[in-house]
N, C-alpha and C positions, 0 to 999 in steps of 0.2 A: 488750590487749597488744602488745607491740613484739615483731616479728620480724624475722631479717633481709633479708626479701622488702620490710619501710617504706623501705629507705634505697636512695639514688642512689648512683652515682661514673661519675667518666669512664672510660671506656675507652682502650686503648693508642690509638686511633685518633684520641681527642680529643671521642668524640660521649659526652652524657648517656646511662647505662643504668642506668634503674630495676632493681633486683637483683628487683622481682617479677617479671621474665622468664623467674627458676629457678622460680617459686613452683610446689609442690608435686614439686622434686628437692630428693635431699641433698646437700650442701654442704660441701668441706673448704677454707675462704678462708686461705688462706697468705699472708706476707708475706714475699717473695724479693728475692737481690738475686745480680747476675751477677759479683761477685769474691768470693765467699764462702766460704769451706770446707767448707757445707751444701750449697754451688750444685751441686754432683752431685746434689741431692735431686729436680732438675730430673726425671732421668732416671725417679726411682719414683714422682713424681708424675703423671708423662704416663702411666703402665702402669696407673696407678690409674684416671684420666681413660678411657682405650682400653677399660682392662678393666668399669667398673663404667657408663658414661655409656649405653648402649644401656638399663641397666635405671632411669635416673633420676638418674644423677649426676655432678656437677661439680664440680671443681678450679677456684677462681677463683684468679688469682694478684695481687698488691697490691705492683711492687714500693714500697722503703723504702732510702731513702738514712742512714737517722739512726744506725746502725750500723758506725762505721767505716768510714765513706766508701766504703761497698763496693756501690753500688749508683749510681756516677757518671754513665752517663750518660740521656742524653733518652731519649724513646720511642720514637723510631725506632728508636735503637739500641736499647735492652734488646728490643724486637721480635725485630729480626733477630737478637741475638745469640740469644734464645729459641730461634727458627724454627731458623735454621744448625745451631744445637749439639745442640739438645735434641728439633728437631722436634715443637716445646711446637703444640698445638692447642685446649687449654682456654682459658680466656678469660684474659686478660690487662689490665688494667687500669689509667691514669696512676698515675706515684709520687706517694706520700700519707705521712704521719704518721701512723705509728700509737701515738706518745707523744710528751707535751707540751702546750700550749695551743692545737697548731694539729693535732692528732688528728682523723682522717675522724671522722665521728661515728657510722660506721660500728664502727671501732676503741675507739672509746669504750663506744660500748655490749656490744661483746663481751667486752671487758674489766671492765665492771661482773657482764655475767650469766656469767664462769668466770674468777676473778682464778686467779692462780698460785698458783705453791709460795708456800704461809705466807699466804693471802690477799692477796700484794700482785698489784696488777694490770697493771703497767707490761709491756711485750714487751721480755724480756730482749735480745732479740738477732735475726737474719733466723730466718725457718722455723718460724716458730713457727705452729702449725696451730690452730685449731677445726674441729670436725667438727658439722656442724649436721644436724637432723631434716627430714623432708620436710614440718612446720609452719612450717618458719623457727627454730626452738628452739637454742639450743646447747645440745650434750648434753656436750662431751669438747672441752676443751685438752689441746694435746701442747706437748712441751716442742722446740726447735730437734735435737732431738739423736736425737730418738722419730724414727723413719726410715719413710719411705712405706708400705715392704714390709712394717714393723710394726704399721701403724696399718690397713691394708689389711683384718684382720680382723674388724675395729670393722665396717668399710663395710656389710655385709650387714642388721646388724640394723637399722641405720637405711632399709636400703631395704626392709624387709618382704619379702611375698612377691609380688615382680616380678620 
């Protein structure tokens, strides 16, 4: 069975990073953008990271420029924006595609595992979120309008008694 931990992605600094580094942890995988109406969600995502990271949880941010050209920067610009504007401490990755023929394999798999509304798999916009349990299985898909604060209530269940 495939799990989220079976994939590798290039991190924001250009290094290949196996998601196996997060094995045994719960994850919230998010396609992010710096110039989107939902960009202020970075604040809530960082709050989730700080609150739940000690219990074995990580937000993973995947910048994407497929929606309205709302992530125009390069990785250095993205990293600086996230650090200076939102004090992001969670792992950030290099810019990827989440839809289409060049979609990152992780997102191809996530969309198959947790299709969206009406069974449509495509990612509709920035800040679509996937909650992954400690076994690497996606358990919930959230719309861009679902705030980190509302998702926070679901995280303890995937963390268990830690």
